[in-house]
C-alpha positions as CSV (number, residue, x, y, z in Angstrom):
1,M,11.6,9.7,-9.8
2,R,8.1,8.3,-9.2
3,L,6.6,8.8,-5.8
4,I,4.4,5.8,-4.7
5,T,2.3,4.7,-1.8
6,V,1.5,1.0,-1.8
7,D,-1.5,-0.5,0.0
8,S,-1.1,-3.7,2.1
9,S,-3.3,-5.6,-0.4
10,V,-0.3,-5.6,-2.8
11,F,2.1,-6.9,-0.3
12,V,-0.3,-9.6,1.0
13,S,-1.1,-10.9,-2.5
14,A,2.6,-11.0,-3.5
15,A,3.3,-13.2,-0.4
16,R,0.7,-15.8,-1.3
17,P,0.6,-17.5,-4.7
18,S,-3.1,-18.5,-4.1
19,E,-4.2,-14.8,-3.7
20,P,-5.9,-13.0,-6.5
21,G,-3.5,-10.5,-8.0
22,F,-0.4,-12.6,-7.0
23,Q,1.4,-12.3,-10.4
24,E,0.7,-8.6,-10.9
25,S,1.7,-7.8,-7.4
26,T,4.9,-9.9,-7.7
27,D,5.7,-8.2,-11.0
28,F,5.1,-4.7,-9.5
29,L,7.3,-5.4,-6.5
30,G,10.0,-6.7,-8.8
31,W,9.9,-3.4,-10.6
32,V,10.1,-1.6,-7.3
33,R,13.3,-3.6,-6.4
34,R,14.9,-2.9,-9.7
35,S,13.8,0.7,-10.2
36,R,14.0,1.9,-6.6
37,P,11.2,4.6,-6.7
38,R,10.5,6.7,-3.7
39,L,8.0,4.8,-1.5
40,F,5.9,6.6,1.2
41,L,4.2,4.0,3.3
42,P,2.1,4.5,6.4
43,T,3.4,2.5,9.3
44,L,0.0,0.9,9.2
45,V,1.2,-1.2,6.2
46,L,3.4,-3.3,8.6
47,V,0.5,-4.1,10.9
48,E,-2.1,-4.8,8.2
49,T,0.3,-7.1,6.2
50,A,1.4,-9.1,9.2
51,A,-2.1,-9.5,10.5
52,A,-3.6,-10.4,7.1
53,L,-1.0,-13.1,6.5
54,S,-1.2,-14.5,10.0
55,R,-5.0,-14.6,10.0
56,T,-5.0,-16.5,6.7
57,G,-2.7,-19.3,7.8
58,S,0.8,-18.0,7.4
59,D,3.3,-18.7,10.2
60,E,3.2,-15.8,12.6
61,D,7.0,-15.4,12.7
62,L,7.2,-15.4,8.9
63,A,4.3,-13.0,8.7
64,Q,6.0,-10.6,11.0
65,Q,9.4,-10.9,9.3
66,Y,7.8,-10.3,5.9
67,A,6.0,-7.3,7.1
68,L,9.1,-5.8,8.8
69,A,11.0,-6.3,5.5
70,I,8.6,-4.0,3.8
71,G,10.1,-1.1,5.7
72,Q,13.6,-2.1,4.5
73,L,12.8,-1.7,0.8
74,P,15.1,0.8,-0.9
75,N,14.1,4.5,-0.8
76,T,11.2,3.8,1.6
77,V,9.9,6.3,4.1
78,L,7.7,4.9,6.8
79,V,5.1,7.6,7.6
80,T,3.8,7.7,11.2
81,L,0.1,8.2,11.7
82,D,0.4,11.4,13.7
83,E,-2.5,13.8,14.5
84,G,-2.2,15.8,11.3
85,L,-2.3,12.7,9.1
86,A,-5.1,11.2,11.1
87,R,-7.2,14.4,10.7
88,Q,-6.6,14.3,6.9
89,A,-7.5,10.6,6.8
90,A,-10.6,11.3,8.8
91,A,-11.7,14.1,6.4
92,F,-11.0,11.8,3.4
93,G,-12.9,8.9,5.0
94,A,-15.9,11.1,5.8
95,R,-16.0,12.9,2.4
96,H,-15.4,9.9,0.2
97,K,-17.0,7.2,2.4
98,L,-13.8,5.2,2.8
99,R,-12.8,2.5,5.2
100,G,-10.4,3.8,7.9
101,A,-7.3,2.1,6.7
102,D,-8.0,3.0,3.1
103,A,-8.3,6.7,4.1
104,V,-4.8,6.5,5.9
105,Y,-3.2,5.2,2.7
106,L,-4.8,7.9,0.6
107,A,-3.9,10.6,3.1
108,T,-0.3,9.4,3.0
109,A,-0.3,9.4,-0.8
110,S,-1.9,12.9,-0.9
111,L,0.6,14.3,1.6
112,F,3.5,13.3,-0.7
113,A,1.7,13.8,-4.0
114,A,2.3,10.1,-4.6
115,E,0.5,7.6,-6.8
116,L,-1.4,4.9,-4.8
117,V,-1.0,1.3,-6.0
118,T,-3.7,-1.1,-4.6
119,L,-5.8,-4.1,-5.5
120,D,-8.7,-2.8,-3.5
121,R,-11.4,-1.9,-6.1
122,E,-13.3,0.5,-3.7
123,Q,-10.0,2.3,-2.9
124,L,-9.1,2.5,-6.6
125,A,-12.5,4.1,-7.5
126,R,-13.0,6.4,-4.5
127,G,-9.4,7.3,-4.1
128,A,-9.1,8.5,-7.7
129,K,-10.9,11.6,-6.5
130,I,-7.9,12.3,-4.3
131,V,-4.7,11.0,-6.0
132,Q,-3.9,8.9,-9.0
133,T,-4.8,5.3,-8.2
134,L,-3.5,2.3,-10.1
135,T,-3.5,-1.5,-9.8
136,P,-0.1,-3.1,-9.8
137,A,-0.6,-4.2,-13.4
138,G,-1.8,-0.8,-14.4
139,F,1.2,0.8,-12.8
140,V,3.7,-1.5,-14.5
141,A,2.0,-0.8,-17.8
142,T,2.8,2.9,-17.4
143,T,6.5,2.3,-16.8
């Protein structure tokens, strides 16, 4: 069974047809629903997804419902940002010059030896030094 961490960029793009990466994110999440891999998602994904959707014009209630539904995906473990994970994310952020949230996703993937799926180009490039990083389309191509 594949172990995967998914960045909020994938969920946001799948929720908005006008977003770059919409089709590849939708295809990837369709694969997730069908194949039911093990997902390790930092709780931060709920916050980032709801906030990004609401800030870009989505109804706040729908944005929150969509974000909360992420945690209900089959075989999903929501990972709390505790002190240990925060320390690891801080180390990754400093060492690889990552944005804070990106470092949290990478620390989560690293903790569970999971692949990271993201649309964020910087996270793809810099995160590849830590774990296997793939775009949603790149991931689907390997299945």
